[in-house]
C-alpha positions in Angstrom: 144.1 82.7 122.8 144.4 83.2 119.0 145.7 80.0 117.4 145.0 81.0 113.8 148.2 79.5 112.4 149.0 76.7 110.1 152.3 75.0 109.5 153.6 72.5 107.0 153.9 69.8 109.7 150.2 70.1 110.3 149.3 69.2 106.7 147.9 65.6 106.5 146.1 65.5 103.1 145.7 67.6 100.0 143.2 67.3 97.2 144.3 65.7 94.0 142.9 65.7 90.5 140.1 63.4 91.5 138.9 65.8 94.1 139.5 69.1 92.2 138.0 67.9 88.9 135.8 64.9 89.5 134.2 65.4 93.0 130.5 66.2 93.3 131.2 69.7 94.4 133.5 70.3 91.4 130.7 69.2 89.2 128.4 71.5 91.1 130.7 74.4 90.5 130.7 73.7 86.7 126.9 73.4 86.8 126.6 76.8 88.4 128.8 78.3 85.7 126.7 76.7 82.9 123.2 77.1 84.3 123.4 80.1 86.5 126.5 82.0 85.1 127.9 82.0 88.6 131.7 81.5 88.9 133.6 81.0 92.1 137.4 80.8 92.5 137.5 78.6 95.5 135.5 77.0 98.3 135.5 80.2 100.4 133.8 82.1 97.7 131.3 79.3 97.1 130.5 79.1 100.9 130.0 82.8 101.3 127.5 82.8 98.4 125.8 79.7 99.7 125.3 81.1 103.2 124.1 84.5 102.1 122.0 83.9 99.0 119.9 81.1 100.5 117.2 81.1 97.8 119.9 81.0 95.1 121.9 78.2 96.7 119.1 75.9 97.8 117.3 76.3 94.5 120.6 75.3 92.8 120.8 72.2 95.0 117.1 71.4 94.1 117.9 71.5 90.4 121.4 70.0 90.5 119.9 66.9 92.2 116.9 66.7 89.8 114.2 67.6 92.3 112.7 70.0 89.7 111.6 66.9 87.8 109.8 65.7 90.9 108.0 68.8 92.2 107.7 72.5 91.6 107.4 75.0 94.4 106.1 78.5 95.0 109.0 80.0 96.9 112.3 78.7 98.1 112.2 80.6 101.5 108.9 82.2 102.2 109.9 83.2 105.7 113.5 83.6 106.9 112.7 83.9 110.6 114.2 81.6 113.2 112.2 79.7 114.4 109.6 79.6 111.8 111.4 79.6 108.5 109.3 78.1 105.7 111.1 76.3 102.9 110.0 75.3 99.4 106.3 76.2 99.9 104.1 74.2 97.6 106.6 71.5 97.0 105.8 67.8 97.7 108.5 65.2 98.4 108.5 61.8 100.0 111.8 60.7 101.6 111.2 57.0 100.9 110.5 57.6 97.2 113.7 59.6 96.9 115.7 56.8 98.5 114.7 54.6 95.5 115.4 57.3 92.9 118.9 56.0 92.0 118.4 52.3 92.5 120.7 50.2 90.2 120.7 46.5 89.4 124.5 46.2 89.4 125.1 47.0 93.1 123.3 46.2 96.3 121.3 48.7 98.3 122.3 47.2 101.7 125.1 45.1 103.0 124.6 43.7 106.5 127.2 42.0 108.7 127.3 41.1 112.4 129.9 39.7 114.7 129.3 36.1 113.8 128.6 36.1 110.1 129.7 37.1 106.6 128.2 40.0 104.7 124.7 39.6 103.4 123.6 41.7 100.5 120.1 43.1 99.8 119.5 44.2 96.2 117.5 47.3 95.4 114.7 45.2 93.9 114.6 43.1 97.1 114.6 46.2 99.3 111.7 47.6 97.4 109.8 44.4 97.7 110.4 44.2 101.5 109.4 47.8 101.9 106.2 47.2 99.9 105.4 44.1 102.1 105.9 46.0 105.4 104.0 49.1 104.1 101.1 46.9 103.2 101.1 45.3 106.7 101.3 48.7 108.4 98.4 49.8 106.3 96.3 46.8 107.4 97.1 47.8 111.0 95.5 51.1 110.3 98.6 53.2 110.0 98.3 56.3 107.8 99.7 59.8 107.4 100.7 61.3 110.8 100.5 58.1 112.8 103.6 57.0 114.6 105.5 53.8 114.1 108.3 53.1 116.7 111.2 50.8 116.4 113.1 49.1 119.2 115.8 47.7 116.9 119.5 47.3 116.4 121.2 48.2 113.2 119.5 45.7 110.9 118.2 45.6 107.4 114.7 45.3 108.9 115.3 48.7 110.6 115.9 50.4 107.3 112.9 48.6 105.8 110.7 49.7 108.6 111.7 53.3 108.3 111.2 53.4 104.6 107.8 51.6 104.8 106.7 54.1 107.5 107.8 57.1 105.4 106.2 55.7 102.3 102.8 55.9 104.1 103.4 59.4 105.3 103.5 58.1 108.9 106.1 59.3 111.4 109.1 57.0 112.4 111.1 57.0 115.6 113.5 54.4 116.9 115.4 53.5 120.1 118.3 51.0 120.3 117.8 47.9 122.4 120.9 48.9 124.5 118.8 51.7 126.0 117.3 50.9 129.4 113.5 50.5 129.6 112.8 53.7 131.5 114.8 55.6 128.9 112.9 54.1 126.0 109.6 54.8 127.7 110.6 58.4 128.4 110.9 58.8 124.7 108.2 56.6 123.2 105.4 57.6 125.5 105.8 61.1 124.1 105.6 59.8 120.5 102.4 57.7 121.2 103.2 55.0 118.7 100.4 52.8 117.3 102.8 50.1 116.2 106.1 48.9 117.8 108.6 47.1 115.5 110.7 45.2 118.0 113.7 42.8 117.7 114.2 39.9 120.1 117.7 41.0 120.9 121.1 42.1 119.7 124.8 41.0 119.6 127.6 43.0 121.2 131.1 42.1 122.2 130.7 38.4 121.4 127.6 38.0 123.5 123.9 37.7 122.6 121.3 39.6 124.5 117.8 38.3 124.7 115.5 41.3 125.0 112.1 39.6 124.6 111.2 40.2 128.3 111.9 43.9 127.8 109.5 44.0 124.8 106.8 42.9 127.2 107.7 45.8 129.6 107.6 48.3 126.7 104.2 47.0 125.5 102.8 47.4 129.0 104.2 50.9 129.3 102.9 52.2 126.0 99.1 52.7 126.3 98.8 54.0 122.7 100.1 50.7 121.2 97.8 48.5 119.2 100.2 46.2 117.3 103.7 44.7 117.7 105.7 43.6 114.7 108.1 41.1 116.0 111.5 40.7 114.3 113.2 37.3 114.9 116.8 38.4 114.8 118.5 36.0 117.2 115.8 33.4 117.7 113.2 31.6 115.6 110.1 33.5 114.6 107.8 33.9 117.6 104.8 31.7 118.0 103.5 33.2 121.2 103.0 36.9 122.0 105.9 38.6 123.8 103.5 40.6 126.0 100.2 39.6 127.7 98.1 42.6 126.7 95.0 41.3 124.9 94.3 44.6 123.1 97.7 44.5 121.4 98.1 42.1 118.4 101.5 40.6 117.6 102.6 39.9 114.0 105.7 38.1 112.9 107.9 39.9 110.5 109.0 36.7 108.7 105.4 35.7 108.2 104.1 38.9 106.6 102.3 38.1 103.3 103.5 39.6 100.1 102.0 42.9 99.1 99.3 42.6 96.5 100.1 46.0 95.0 103.4 47.6 94.0 105.0 50.1 96.4 103.4 53.5 96.4 104.4 56.7 98.2 102.2 59.1 100.0 102.1 62.5 98.3 103.2 64.7 101.2 104.1 68.4 101.5 107.7 69.5 102.0 107.2 70.0 105.7 105.3 66.8 106.4 106.8 65.1 109.6 109.2 62.3 108.7 110.7 61.2 111.9 111.3 62.0 115.6 114.9 62.1 116.8 115.7 62.4 120.5 118.0 64.5 122.6 120.4 62.6 124.9 118.1 62.8 127.9 120.9 63.8 130.2 119.4 67.1 131.2 115.8 66.2 131.8 113.0 64.7 129.7 114.4 63.9 126.3 113.3 66.4 123.6 111.5 64.8 120.6 112.9 66.6 117.6 110.5 66.4 114.6 112.0 66.8 111.1 110.3 66.9 107.8 110.5 64.9 104.5 111.7 67.7 102.3 114.1 69.3 104.7 115.9 66.0 105.3 116.0 65.2 101.6 117.6 68.4 100.4 119.9 68.6 103.4 121.3 65.1 103.1 121.6 65.4 99.4 123.8 68.5 100.0 125.7 67.3 103.1 126.6 63.8 101.8 126.9 64.8 98.2 128.5 68.3 98.1 130.3 67.9 101.5 131.3 64.3 102.1 131.5 63.6 98.4 129.5 60.4 98.6 129.0 58.7 95.2 126.6 56.0 93.9 129.4 53.6 93.6 130.4 54.0 97.3 129.9 51.5 100.1 129.1 53.6 103.0 129.5 52.3 106.6 128.9 54.3 109.8 129.6 52.4 113.1 126.6 53.5 115.1 123.5 52.4 117.0 120.1 53.3 115.8 119.6 55.9 118.5 122.4 58.1 117.3 121.4 60.6 114.5 124.3 59.3 112.4 122.2 56.2 111.7 119.7 58.5 109.9 122.7 60.1 108.2 123.8 56.7 107.2 120.4 55.7 105.7 120.6 59.0 103.8 123.2 57.4 101.6 120.4 55.7 99.8 119.4 59.1 98.4 122.6 59.0 96.4 122.2 55.4 95.2 125.1 54.4 97.5 125.3 51.0 99.1 124.7 51.3 102.8 126.7 49.0 105.1 125.0 48.0 108.4 126.9 46.5 111.3 125.3 45.0 114.4 128.0 44.6 117.0 130.9 46.1 118.8 133.6 48.1 117.0 136.1 46.5 119.4 135.2 42.9 118.7 137.2 40.7 118.4 139.8 43.4 119.1 140.1 47.2 119.1 140.2 47.2 115.3 137.0 45.3 114.9 135.3 48.1 112.9 138.1 48.1 110.4 137.8 44.4 109.9 134.1 45.0 109.1 135.3 47.6 106.5 137.7 45.1 105.1 135.0 42.3 104.8 132.4 44.6 103.2 134.7 46.6 100.9 133.6 49.9 102.5 134.9 53.0 100.8 133.6 55.6 103.3 133.6 54.8 107.0 132.2 56.9 109.8 133.3 56.4 113.4 133.3 58.3 116.7 136.4 60.2 117.9 136.7 58.0 121.0 137.0 54.9 118.8 139.9 56.3 116.8 141.6 57.4 120.1 141.3 53.9 121.4 142.9 52.5 118.3 145.8 54.9 118.7 146.2 54.1 122.4 146.3 50.4 121.6 149.4 51.1 119.5 148.2 49.1 116.5 149.1 49.5 112.8 145.9 48.4 111.0 147.3 49.6 107.6 149.9 46.8 107.8 147.6 44.0 108.7 144.2 44.7 107.1 143.1 45.1 103.5 141.7 48.6 103.5 142.6 49.4 99.9 139.0 50.3 99.0 138.8 52.9 101.7 139.0 56.5 100.4 137.5 58.6 103.3 136.9 58.4 107.0 134.2 60.5 108.7 135.0 61.3 112.3 132.5 62.9 114.7 131.1 62.7 118.3 133.8 64.9 120.0 137.2 66.5 119.3 140.1 64.4 118.2 143.5 64.7 119.9 146.3 65.8 117.5 148.2 62.6 118.0 145.2 60.6 116.8 144.9 62.7 113.7 148.5 61.7 112.9 147.9 58.0 113.8 145.0 57.9 111.3 147.2 59.3 108.6 150.3 57.3 109.4 149.1 53.9 110.8 145.4 53.4 110.0 144.8 54.6 106.4 147.7 56.5 104.8 146.6 58.8 102.0 142.9 58.6 103.0 140.9 61.8 103.4 140.0 62.2 107.1 136.8 64.3 107.4 136.2 65.6 110.9 132.6 66.8 111.1 130.4 68.4 113.7 126.7 68.9 113.6 124.0 67.4 115.7 120.7 65.6 116.2 119.0 69.0 116.1 119.5 69.4 112.3 120.4 65.7 111.5 123.4 66.9 109.5 126.8 68.6 109.4 127.4 72.2 110.3 131.1 72.1 109.8 132.9 69.3 108.0 134.9 68.2 105.0 135.3 69.4 101.5 137.3 67.6 98.8 138.5 71.0 97.6 140.4 71.8 100.8 143.5 70.4 102.6 143.2 68.6 105.9 145.3 69.9 108.8 145.8 68.5 112.3 143.1 69.5 114.7 141.1 71.5 112.2 137.6 70.7 110.7 138.1 71.8 107.1 135.2 74.3 106.7 131.7 75.4 107.4 129.3 73.3 105.4 127.7 74.8 102.3 124.5 76.7 103.0 125.4 76.9 106.7 125.8 80.5 108.0 128.2 79.4 110.8 129.9 81.9 113.0 131.4 82.2 116.5 130.0 85.0 118.6 131.0 86.6 121.9 128.4 86.9 124.7 127.3 90.3 123.4 126.6 88.9 119.9 129.8 90.2 118.2 131.4 87.9 115.6 134.8 86.5 116.4 137.5 85.3 113.9 140.3 83.2 115.2 138.9 83.4 118.8 136.7 81.0 120.7 133.0 81.9 121.0 129.5 80.5 120.9 128.9 78.6 117.6 125.7 80.1 116.0 123.8 79.9 112.8 122.7 83.3 111.6 120.4 81.9 108.9 118.0 78.9 108.8 118.6 75.4 107.4 115.9 73.3 105.7 116.4 70.4 108.2 115.9 72.5 111.4 113.1 71.0 113.6 109.6 71.6 112.5 108.7 71.5 116.2 109.3 69.4 119.4 106.9 66.7 120.5 104.5 68.0 123.2 105.6 71.6 122.8 102.4 73.2 121.4 103.4 76.8 121.8 107.1 76.3 120.9 108.4 77.5 124.2 110.8 74.6 124.7 112.0 74.9 121.1 112.7 78.6 121.6 114.4 78.1 124.9 116.7 75.3 123.5 118.2 77.4 120.7 117.2 81.1 120.8 117.4 82.0 124.5 120.8 83.8 124.3 120.6 85.5 120.9 116.9 86.1 119.8 116.4 85.1 116.2 119.9 83.4 116.0 120.4 79.7 116.5 122.9 79.0 119.4 124.0 75.5 118.8 125.5 74.9 122.2 129.1 74.3 121.1 132.1 76.4 121.9 134.4 76.8 118.9 136.6 78.9 116.7 136.1 79.9 113.1 139.5 80.8 111.6 140.4 83.2 108.8 140.9 80.3 106.4 137.4 79.0 107.4 138.8 76.0 109.3 136.9 75.3 112.5 137.9 74.0 115.9 135.2 72.8 118.3 136.2 72.8 121.9 133.2 71.2 123.6 129.7 72.1 124.7 129.4 75.8 125.5 127.3 75.2 128.5 130.1 73.1 130.0 132.8 75.5 129.0 135.4 76.2 131.6 135.5 79.9 132.7 138.3 80.7 135.1 139.3 84.2 136.0 137.2 85.5 133.1 139.0 83.3 130.6 136.8 80.8 128.8 138.4 77.4 127.9 137.2 74.3 126.2 137.4 71.0 128.0 138.8 69.3 124.8 142.1 71.1 125.2 142.6 69.6 128.6 141.6 66.1 127.4 144.2 66.4 124.7 146.9 66.8 127.2 145.8 64.6 130.0 144.8 61.5 127.9 148.2 61.3 126.3 149.6 60.1 129.6 149.9 56.3 129.6 148.8 56.2 133.2 145.4 57.7 132.3 142.7 55.8 130.5 140.0 58.5 130.5 139.2 61.8 132.1 136.4 64.3 132.9 136.8 68.0 133.8 134.1 70.4 134.9 134.1 74.0 136.0 131.6 74.7 138.8 130.4 78.2 139.7 130.0 78.2 143.5 127.3 80.1 145.5 130.0 82.3 147.2 131.2 83.5 143.8 134.1 81.1 143.8 135.0 78.6 141.0 136.0 75.0 141.4 137.6 73.0 138.6 138.2 69.4 139.4 139.8 66.9 137.0 138.6 63.3 137.4 140.7 60.7 135.8 140.4 56.9 135.3 143.8 55.4 136.0 145.0 52.9 133.4 144.8 49.2 134.5 147.6 48.4 137.0 148.4 52.1 137.6 148.0 54.2 140.8 147.3 57.9 140.7 150.0 59.0 143.1 151.3 62.5 143.7 154.1 62.1 141.2 151.6 61.4 138.4 149.4 64.4 139.5 152.4 66.7 139.4 153.4 65.5 135.9 149.8 66.1 134.7 149.7 69.6 136.2 153.1 70.5 134.8 152.1 69.4 131.3 148.8 71.3 131.5 150.6 74.4 132.7 153.3 74.1 130.0 151.1 73.1 127.0 148.0 75.2 127.8 148.3 77.8 130.6 148.4 78.1 134.4 144.6 78.9 134.2 144.0 75.4 132.8 145.6 73.6 135.8 142.8 71.9 137.7 142.2 72.6 141.4 142.3 68.9 142.2 143.0 65.7 140.3 140.9 62.8 141.6 140.7 59.1 140.6 137.3 57.6 139.5 136.3 54.2 138.4 134.7 55.3 135.0 133.6 58.4 133.1 129.8 58.3 132.5 128.8 59.0 128.9 125.7 59.2 126.8 125.0 56.1 124.8 126.5 57.8 121.8 129.8 58.3 123.7 129.7 61.9 124.9 131.1 62.7 128.3 128.5 63.8 130.8 130.1 67.2 131.6 126.9 69.2 132.0 125.1 66.7 134.2 128.2 66.2 136.4 128.6 69.9 136.7 124.9 70.3 137.8 125.3 67.5 140.4 128.4 69.3 141.8 126.2 72.4 142.0 123.6 70.6 144.1 121.2 69.1 141.6 119.8 65.6 142.3 120.8 62.7 140.0 117.2 62.2 138.8 117.1 65.9 137.7 120.0 65.7 135.4 119.8 62.2 133.7 117.1 59.8 132.6 117.6 56.2 133.8 119.1 54.0 131.0 120.4 57.0 129.0 124.0 56.8 130.2 126.8 54.4 130.6 128.1 53.8 134.2 125.1 55.4 135.8 126.4 54.4 139.2 129.0 57.1 138.8 126.4 59.8 139.0 125.7 58.6 142.6 129.4 58.8 143.3 129.5 62.4 142.1 126.5 63.2 144.3 128.3 61.8 147.3 131.4 63.8 146.3 129.4 67.0 146.0 128.0 66.4 149.5 131.4 65.9 151.0 132.8 68.9 149.2 130.0 71.2 150.4 130.6 70.1 154.0 134.3 70.7 153.7 133.6 74.2 152.3 
């Protein structure tokens, strides 16, 4: 179905003089005219140049952000192949060093707040001192370039410090949030083989404190490569006794680390030196350890946050996230711009559904990132935060994680933050950045991501590799990005890397999302392509169904999957979580089916509508469409999901029982 139309009623926001004249990308356009004699009439022309002349665009980003004063390079793009592209050969950049490049004494580097306290600021000078102290401690522990330091930490200032200290040494950082189950953490960290574990004693969430010291002992026992534990006393006094009994692992107290004797120094590392390991969700097997490099992350986050999101040095930048979601790294990237990074340890719905906006109010946040599910929950609660909270400092909201229903777009504009620029963005852990997102030069319309990001050769392709405009297809990247993975952990021949992105279109990155790129360059993402519904030869995105179904007050949540059956048939059940106090009777089922038929098509009507207790999700909030689909096709639960990597794991057993009953009935 071609939906390439816009109406005036869809328009939510238009750029003003501040955006068209004073935004970062407007300054970049003027810089291109002055320094390169390149002139572009609008964003579309700029994007087409940026995504086709890769050496020209990325060298301009390098110079615009002053990296030419830091390092030279031999060639911008020595090899354009995917996988295997080689960027800025000969250049040397350290991520941690660049995070301090725009430090300023008149604003803090970090602002931390939890559910119980008031905001606590960390100056740039204090941040540098703490990083120097921890870097010196890690050096005494024997950590050097290429060694791995792992965090088991919530969203604390110490987590940022540990990352920067690790990067300053040229060591490799990785982190898991303490809300992960022990098997899930070990499934990741055993692959990384850390020499040091930086671990907190617990975390706060939903008004409760969770003591995780016993779990630290389990992790230490399960990580044979470990030699040191750096214990962070977050909820309890600094530890006097070791948290784990292993005699070959030495424990150190964060608060007792001695001051560094030397000023902070930064390892001189090449552009493609490993910086960190991010992890896939772990819902389809062993989590993939995605290794990204210092230089690629620096230039990508300078571009994405600066020229896309329009982050400024004077901004206070909050992203509501755990440390296991890639947006935590995207948040720390704000330091590259000299921005103040706001860290929140707690639930966004504490003490009520607008808890995250209360944090924004208390910290004076100007740019706030949240998941789509959180915004949808706010709309469903029927609140009017704009009337009751002081969000006057807020100028932009970043929304990601999944598609946003049209009604929620309007709720944000009308009830949450009237006049604020809502940036819907899609990207992923795989590139630690944005593939399609916002631009201050373009209007915002309901249901539309504004544009492909600069430098991103984004397209939608049909199964035969033909480009589509205004029609749904596989979202692909036809050219490389600097932040694409260097490699996967434990994948010496690159086979798993190639299978993950290049199995369908050799030499072209298939991102795994199903979406539409319209004539005006706006983008609609309809869900994961490997969970795409395909009925009678017509491919449909699950997000379209959720938009209709979850508007019913009787429905709290929903999950739809399309299952190809061995006999060639197709089964498309819709599972719904009834709202509290509501029964899913035949009348409600009939109303849902009628609405789906009317607003979408007869092909979208599910075969059955069944009640369930909860929708299982990844710990970053994504519905487990693919694992549930595989279970219904006969896969075992342990084949599709790692323990501790999902919410409501008991539901996977329920789906397995349902699959068994359905097979018998067939």
